[in-house]
N, C-alpha and C positions, 0 to 999 in steps of 0.2 A: 504494500500500500504506500502511496506517496501523498504528501500533503501540499496543497496549494494555499495561497493567501486567503481564498474565499471558502473553499470547501474541500474536505478530504476526499480522495479518490482512490480507486483500486483498479488494478489491471485484471481484466477478465478475458479468458481464452475462449476460442470458438466453441469448444465442447459445452461449456456452461451456458453461453449465450444461445446456442441452438436448442439446448434442452429446455431452457426457460421459454423461449419463443414457441416451441412446439406445444408445450403444456398450455400456454396462455391462448394460443390460437385454437386449441382444442375446445376451449370454453366458449368460443364464438359460434356464430351460425354457419361458419364455413364447413363445407364437406371435407372429410379427411383427405380425400384425393387431391383437393385443392390446397388446403392450408399447408400441406407438406412442401408445396412449391414456393411458398413465401417465407419460410422460416429463417432464411438468411438475410432477408431485407432489413430488419431492425439492426442486425449486426453490421451490415455494410453501411447503413445510414449513420450509425454511431461512428464508424471509422472515418467516414467522409466528412464528419463535422456537421451533419444535417440534424434532423429531429431525433433520430436514434431511439433509445429506450425511453427517454422522457416523452417523446411523441407517442410511443407505443402505450405508455401508461395513460396519457391524456385521451387517446382515441379509443381505448379498449371498449368503453361503453357503447360506442357507435358500431364497433365491429360485431357486436352481438346481433345486429340486424342487417349485416352486410349481405348483399345479393349480387355477386359478380356476374351472374347470368344476364343481368340487365345491360351489361356493356355491349355495345353494338357498333358496327361500321356505319358511319353516317354518309360517307361518300367515298368513291374510289375512282382514280384517274391514272391509269398506267401504274407507275411505281409509287404513286402518291395516294395515301389513304388518310381519311379523317376518322377518328374514333370518338364516339360519344360515350363518355365514362359514366353517365347517368348518376353523377354525384357520388360514385364509389371512391374509396380511398385509392390513391396512386399505387400503393403496394399491391392492390388486387387487380389493378389495370396492367401492371408491368408484365406478368406472364403472357397475356394475350398480345401486348404490344411487341414483345421480343419475338414471339412466334410469327407474328405478321411481318416484322422486319426481315426475319430469316426467309420466309416464303417469297416476299417481294424481291429480295436481293438475289435469290436463286433464279428467279424468272427474268429480272431486268438488269441485274448487275449492280444495282444500288436501290435504296429505298428511302422514303420520307414519310414519317407518320406524325400527324398532328393529333394531340389529345385535348379534348375539350370537356369541361364540366367535371374535372377530377378534384377531389379533396387533397389539399397539400401538394399542389403540382410541383413545388420545388424538389420533391422527393424523386422526380423523374431522373435526376442526376444519377441515381443508383444504377440505371441501365448501362452507364458507361463501364461499370465494373463487371457486368454480366455478359457483355457481348462476346468476349473471348471464348467462353464456354461453348458458344454456338457457332463459332467460326465467323464472328462479326466484329467489326470495329464500329462502335456506336458513339455518336456525338450528340449532345443535347444543348439546345438553345431555347430557353423559355419552355414552351409546351410542344416544341418540335424536336423529334428524334430523327436522325439521319444515320444510315448504316451502309457500309461497303464490306465486301468479303475480307476476311483475315484468316491466315493460315493457322490451323490448330496443330500445335507441336506435340501435345501430350505432356508438356512440361508446365506444371502449375505456375512456376515462377514467371513464365512468359505468357501463358494463356490467361491467367487470372492473377496478376501481381498483387491486387488488393487482398485476395484471399491468402496469398502466400505471406503477405505482411501480417495478416491476422494470425495465421498459424505460427508464425515465428514470435510475434510480440504481443498478440492480443490487442486490446484497446482500453483506454482509460474511461471509467464510468464513475460518476459520483457515488460514494459509498452508500449514502442514504437512499439514493434512487435505486441502486442495485438491490438492496434488501427489500425495498417495496416491491420490486419486480419479482424477487424470490418468493415473497409471501403471496403475491397474486398468483404465481404459477402453482403454488402448493394447493390452490383450490381445485386443481385438476386431479389431485391424488385422492385415493380412497381414504376414508377415516381410519386412523390406526386402531386396530383391534386384533385379537388373537386370530380370528378368521382371516383377516386381510394379510397378516404375516404369513399364514400357512399357504396363501395363494400368490405370494410375491415371487417374481423371477420366472424361470422357464419350467417350473414344475408346481404341482399341487401336492401338499402333504395332508393326507387324511388323518382323522383323529386316532386311528389305530396304527399310524406310522407308515402305512403303505403310500407309495409315491406314484403319482400320475405325471407323465411327461418324461423329462430326462432322468435316466436311471444309472448312467455310468458313474456319476459323481467323481469324475476324474480330477476335479478341483478340491477333493477331500472335504466336500461340504458335509457337515454333521447335522442330520435332520432329526436326531433322536430327541433333542429338546423340544421339537415341535409335535411330538406324539403324545405319549401317555401323561407326562407331567403337565403338558400344556392343556390336555383335555380336562384335567381336574381344575385348572385355573379357569378354563372357559366355562365350566359348569358353575363355578363360583361367581363369575361375572354375570352369567345369565340369571342366577338366583338373585343377585343384587338388583339387576334390571327389573325382574319380575316384582320384587318387593317395592321398588320405587313406583312402579305403575299401579 
């Protein structure tokens, strides 16, 4: 952790940022197949000095009613396309925008995409960091994205230098902000209980100690404490709950 004059901060690595983003997006109205495509956006936004996780926190309430299916092409003229974002957040517009840029570039050799009606349009700058993954060099000016082909080398340092910088050094986030994000993400987890502990990870441990799922235990996992003794504790907890009700 490092301290600045105004607020203490901490360095956070991609694993933790991705984990928090996935959990928080899972609490929104977004389908699982979609929200997994946007989990890197808060991290990239933070690294680029845009809204980042502070914006994530501020907009989360609106994400619960997000409907990316409303995003539509307003007009198309050769390699130029206008996209109507229907007031959806830019993070939910970008997957479609990047896909369209890729298709247009493949057909015409270059592409120009105008995004209208998006929330937080300055976040479009994130697209510059994602182009290399798709073989594109993307530039952003206002609400206009332009793309031309770019060779994909398979070397993350060249194809996605922003991601490489994150993997090497992470990014600074205000400590108080990060812990608020952490507690927000915890809402996606099951309430801690004896039953939830037995069902965590790649296997389920029944009350009698039998295991469903992974059985090799090559990591020397000891599940004995989850069986007979735990069963007695569980009975005690249930009795307490019954007494309270």
